[in-house]
N, C-alpha and C positions, 0 to 999 in steps of 0.2 A: 572533583578534587575537594578536599577540605579547605576551608578558608585559611588565608595566611595568618589571621589572628582570631582569637575567640571573641565573638560578639554575644554577650550574655542576653541580648534582647532579640536576636535573630530567630531563635527557635520559637519563642512565644509569639512573635508577630506572624510567622508562617503558620503555626498551629491554629491561631485564632482565625487567620484568613481562610485556611482550608475548612475549618469548622463552619465559618459563616457561609462560604460558598456552598458547602455540602448541605447546609440547611435550606438552601433554595433562594438565596439572595439574587442569583442570576436567573431564576425562573425555571429551574430544571423540572420541578414537579408541577404539573398542570394545576391551576387554581382558578380557571374561568368559572364565573358564577353561572348557574343554570344548566339544565340538561341540553343535550344536542337537539337542535331544532331542524325542522325540514328546510332544506336548502334548494335553491334553484340557480343554475349557472347559465348565463347567456353566452359564455365562451368556454372553451375547453379548460377544465381545472387540472388536467393531467399533463400540463406542458412540460413537466420535468421527468416524465416517463414513470416507469415502474422498475422494480428490481427484486431479485431474490438473493439470499446469501446465508452464510453460516449454517450449512446443512447438517443434519443429524440423521441417523438411520431411520427415524420415524417422521421427519419433517424438515422444516427450514424456516427462515424469516422472509416475510413478504413485506415490501416497502413501497410507499408512494408519498407524495406531498401535494396537497391541493394548492395550486398557485395559478389562478387564471391570468394574473398580470405579474409574472415571476420576478421582474426587476424592481417592482415597487417594494417599499419597506416591509409590508406585510403580505406580499405576494398577491395583492388585490383582494384579500380576504378581510372580513369583519372580525370582531373579537369573539363572535359566537362559536361555540363548539359545533362541529358538523359530524353527522353520522356517516360512516363509510362502510360499505359491504365488500367483502372479497369472496369470490367464487373460485372453487378448485375443481378441476376436471381431470380425467385421465386420457383425454384426446385433444389434439391441437385445435379442433373446431369448437371446443367447449360444448359439445352436445350431450356429454354424460357428466353432469355436475355431481360430484361426490359429496360436497358439503358447501355450506355458505356460512360465513362468520361475520359478525358485526363488531365494529370498533368505533372509537370516537377520535376525531382530529381536533386538537386544541391549539389555540393561538400560541400558548407558551412554548409549544414544540413546533412552531411555524406551520401548524396544520399538517405535520407529517404523521404517518402511522407506521408502526412496526408490529406486524401480526406474526406471532410465533405459532406455527402450525405443528400439530403433533398427531400421532395415531395413524400415520401412513405406512405403506409398505417400503422396505429398504431397497436401495439400488435401482430406482426406476424414475422415469420422467413423469412430471405432473405439469399441468397448465393452469393459469390463473388470470383473473382480471378483477379490477376494482370498479365499483359503482358509487357515485355520490351525486345527490341533487339532480338526478335524471341523466347524468353524464356517465359515460362508460369509457374505461381505459383501453388501451391496446391489450392484446393477450401476450403473456410472458410464459417462458418455459423455466421450470425449476426442476431440481433433481435431488432425491434423498441420497445420503451416504449408503453404501452397502452395509450389510450386517458386519459386526466386528470380526467374525470368524469366516467371512466369505472369501472364496478363492477367486480373485479377479484375473482375467486374462489380459486386460488392457485398461489403461487410464490415459485420457487425453485432456490436456489443459494448457492454458497460456499464462505467461508471466509478463506483466506490462505495468507501465506507470509513467510519471514525468510528462504531463500533458499541458504545458503552458499554452493558454488560449492564443496568445499573439504569435506563438512560434509557427503555427500552421494548422492545417485541417486534419481531422481525425480519421484519415483513411484507414489507419491500422485498426481502429475500433470497428469499422465496417467489415474489414477482413476477418476479424475475430468473431463477429456476429455470424458470419457466413460459415464458420467452422463447426458450429453446433457442438461445442466442447462440453466436457463434464463440469468444468468450472474455470474461473479465471482467478489467479492470485494477483491482486493489485498491490504492489509494494509501496506505493505512496506518491506524494506530490500530485495529489488529485487536483488541487488548485494551486495557484501561485498568488501570494499575498501582495505583490507589487501593484502600484498605481498605474493609471493610464499613461501610455507612452506611444507616440505616433511612429517612432523609429527605434531601432535597436541600438546597441552601444557603438556600432559602426556607422550610425546615421542612415542606415538603409531602412526603408519602410517595412513594417511587419506585414506578413501575408494577410492578417486580419487584426483588428484592434478592439479593445473593450470600449464601452461608452465613456465619454470624456469625464463624466462625473464619478468615475470609479477611482477613488484614492486608495492609498495603501490601507490594508485591512487592520483595524484595531478594535472595532466594536462588533457586537453581535450582529447588528444590521449589516455592517460591511461584509462579514464572512458569509452571512446568509445570501446576500445578493451575489457574491462571487460564486458560490455553489450553484445558485440559480442560473447564472450565465453559462457556466460550464455544462451543467446538466441539460441545458436547452439544446445542445448539439445533437442532431439526429443520429449520427453514427455512434456516439457514446450511448444514447438511449437504446439503440438497436442492440449493442453489445450487452447491456444490462438485461434486456428482455430475453436474450438468447440462452442464458445459463446462470447459475449461481456465481457470486463473487465471494472470495475470501479477502476481506478488506483489511489493509493496514494503513499506517500513515507514516510520513517521514517529517521533514522540516517545514516545507512550504505551506502545509496546512495551518501552520501558526506563524513562523518567522524563519527566514533563512538561517540555517546552521544553529538553531536553538539547541540547548542542552540542559536538561533537568530544569532548574529554576532560573536560567539565564539566557540571554541572547547576545549576539555580538556587539550590540550597542551599550552593553554594561547597564542595562535597565535594572533598577533595584528589584529584587525578587518580589516584594510586595506589590509592585506594579505589573511586572511581567506575568505573575500568576493570575491576575485578573484577565489579562489578554489571553493567556492560555486557556482559562476556563471558558471564555466566550468562544474561542476558536474550536475547542473540543465539543462544546454544545452544538455548534453549527455542523461539525463533522458528524456527530451522532444523528442529528436531524435529517441528514442527507444520505446516510449509508444504511445498507440492509444488514444491520448487526442486532444482536440480542440485547435484552434489558440489562444483562450483566455487563455490557459495554457502555451503559449510560454513564456519563461522567458524574462524579461527585465533586463539584467545584472544579479545580484544575487537574484532578486526577481521574484516570480511566484505566480499567483493567483491560488492556489491549492484547496481551499475550494469551494464547489459547491453542488448543490442539484439535486436529481432525484425523480420524483413522479411516483409511480406504481399504477395509478388509485386511487381508494378510499381505496386500501388495505394498502399501505405502502408509507411513505415518508422518503427518505434516505438523510441525510446531511453528506457529506464526509468532514471531518474536517482536519485541519493542526495544529498539536501540536508541530511543530519544529521552524517555521520561526519567530514566534512572542512571544515565551515563555520567561519567566524569566530564567536567568541562574540557573542551579541546585544549591540548597542551601547547605551550610556547606561543600563545596568542592566536592559534588557528592558522590555517593556510596550507600551502604546499611548501614543505620545509625539509631542509637537510640538517642533520646533526641535532635533532630534538631529543635529547636524552630523557626529558621528562615523560615522553611517550612510553618509556619502558618501566616506569615506576610500578612496583608490584601491587599497589593498592588501587590502581586505575580500573575502571569497569565500564562496560557497555550495556550490561543487562541489569546491574544491581544484584545484591545478594539473594533476595527472595526469588527473582526470576531465574537466576543461575541454579538455585536449588530445585525449583520446579522443573527446569529442563533436565538436570542430572537425573532426577527421579523418573521422568518420562522416558529418557533414553534407556535406563536400566530395566524398566518394566516392559518396554516395547519389544515386539518380536516380528514386526513387518519386514519384508525383504528390503525396502528402501526407506531410509530415515532421512527426512527432509527438514532443513532449517530454512524457513521462508522469512526473510528479513529485508532490511532496507538498504544497507550500504556495503561497499566492498569489504570482503572478509580477508582475502588473500593479500600477501605483500604485493606491492606494485610500485615500481620506480618510474616516476614521471619524466625523467630526463628525455629530451627529444621533442617534447610538446612545445608549442608556441608559448612564449613568456615564462618558460621554466629555465632558469639559469643553471648551467651545468658547471659545478665547481669540483667535479671529480668524485662526489659521494652521492649515494641514493637520495632522491627527493620523494617524500611521502606526503599524501593528503591526510592530515591528522584529524579530519572530520570522519574518517572511516575507522575500521578496526586497527589501522596502522597508527592511530593515536592512543591505543590502549592495548599494547602487545601482550601484556600479562593476561588480560581478559581473553585474548585469542588463544593463548597457551592453555589456559584453564579449560576452554571449550574443547580444544583438541584432546586434552587429557580425559575429558568426560567421554568423548567418543571411544577412546582407547579402553577406558575402564568398563564401559558398557559393551565392549566387544562389537562395536558397529562396523560392519564390513562394507556397507553400501551407503555412504554418507553423501548427500547432495545439498549444497547451499545455494539458495536462490537469492538474488540481490538486484539492485538497480542503482538509481541516483546519479550515475556518472554521465548519462546521455550518450553512452557508447555501448556496444555489445562486446562482452569479453567471455571467454571460456578459459578457466584456469584449473590446474591441478593443485590440490592441497597436500602439504607434507607434514609429517609428524613433527619435525623441527622446521617451523615456518621460515627460519633464516637460512635453511640449508636445503636447496632444491634436490640434492642428492640423497636426502633421507627418504624413508619409505613414503609412498603416496597413500594417503588415508581417506581421500575423497575428492570431490570436484566441486567447482563453483560455476554456475551459469549466471552471468550478470546481464540483464536485459537492457536494451537500449531504450530511448525515450519514444513516446508516441509523437511528440511534437517539439520538445524542448531542444534548444541548440546545443550541439556537442563541440567536437574539434578533434583533430588528428595530427600526428607528425606531418610536417609540410612536404616531405619528399621521401623517396625510396631509401635514401641513406639513413635518415633519422628514424624511419620506420624500422629499418634493420637494427639500428641501435636500441630502439625500444624493446624489440624481441630479444636481443642479446642480453640486455639488462634484466629481462624478465623471463628466464627459461621456463617458468611455470605457466606462462601465457601460451595458449594453443590456438587462440583465435581472437581477432580484433576487427571491429567495424565501427565506422562513424555514421552509418546510415540510420534513419529513423525506422521504427517498426516494433517488433515484439519477438518473444521466443515461444515456440510451440513445443510442448513436451509430450512424447508418447512413451508410456511406461508399461513394461511387461515384466513377468517374473524373470526373464532372461536378460533384458537390457533396458537401458534408458536412452532414448533418442531425443536429442535437442535440435530442432530446426530453427535457425536464425532467419526470421522473416523480415524483409526490408521493403520500404516504400520508396520508389524512385524520386517522387516529389510530393511535398505536402504544401506547396505554394497554392495549389488549387485542389478542390475536393475530387475524390473518385479514383485516384490512382490505385492499382491493384498491388497486392503483396506477392513477393516472390521469395523462394528459399535461396539464400546466398551461401549458406554453409550448413552442413549437418554433422553433428558429432555424436558418438556413441560411448556409453559406459556399459561394459559387460558385468553382470552381477557376479560378485565375488572376486573381481579383478579391477581394483581402483585404478583410474587413469582414463584418459581421453583418446578416442580413436576417431580420426576423420573419415567420414564416409564419402 
């Protein structure tokens, strides 16, 4: 939202800040003196695992970070640059090495490396490992995109996120690793910025806790250590090694419910943008993303697209950097007319135009909007602590806080004549399947697409307390076709004829190792918008 009054100094302060950060005051561009030196490790430097991501028809990004002592401020590394070699093979045993590439890990980037591999064949598996200082990483599986005009018979992937460390163990990631999927879409909340707590808000002990010296993240060191803790989890490492990730971010990578240049604590933009810059640098250092996603100060080009032949086109969106501030003070609200203001946005003008152009130019069977927060209308009456005053209650941190932006996006789909629209989302720590309507306020208007909202890996959710209030929730939300409060992920199997979404749940995350089971399957038939329960 525009400020309530014009501040003639605000633009100058923010422009100068962005220019200073982009020039490298936060150390984004490596500046270590000297060439990479021979290194020798007495302990494993690959404690944070390996990963691939952002595939293209001829390659992908390969990532690792050298951190023999991952929870130390520098990961147990000196300031010296270190030479890292990556080997790529076409067999899982790495007996047929196709190529070997060298790169350098710098202290300024937390000794992380992002190798952008090119020149490979489309639509096939490759295998890789890193070497540094006599140490060797585990072997990972990557996969190139199919050729743009390829005819695919099937695409299998998972949508997952919201993995608060204290919430429980990452059994869902172990299950995803075992699936051997084409890719994973991670919708965000890879880390949580909160400080150490021995118990939850109900004074119950957490299934596991962070080290006691972990305070709320504000500095670059804070965020780096937080990623190091999360990425030390063996199940998460296994998932990353199993297939490429399409990575996004939501709020907790920086601060709960942040929006554009602000946070809920009303931190002045000139201070919050420094925190945002440090958080995004740590995000880049730990994610398998391309150089085009390297932050420039507090800004990062996070929205981008991936085409899976003629079968699916996926637009990964950013609903945090450019959005209007949450209306009416944020929260679960009734009667917030500010949410309906025509100038409110979730994507910003430039991203909206990029998306409109992509939708018009695309010709894939399935058109996918992969983003972070609930898109469809949803009335929260019936949930604990939600007061029912006889009118709908909306969470205005979602698209329900910018209804005009949602209307514009639905109009984009209509103008581009998109007949098979699928929205992927998360954030709510519950699993939902919803139908999308041309008039979002009228569930009797034509169905124009579907939304699959994935539950959390480990973050706590919540549900209506009994059958009666559950029935009320469904009655108030006729567009809702499935709801679950279990932890897990969503597995998607896509063919030219149909889209199958399997909601996979973990019975308990209080201890590691519980298996995933399918608790509900829903189908969308190509050319017939709407959800069918299988």
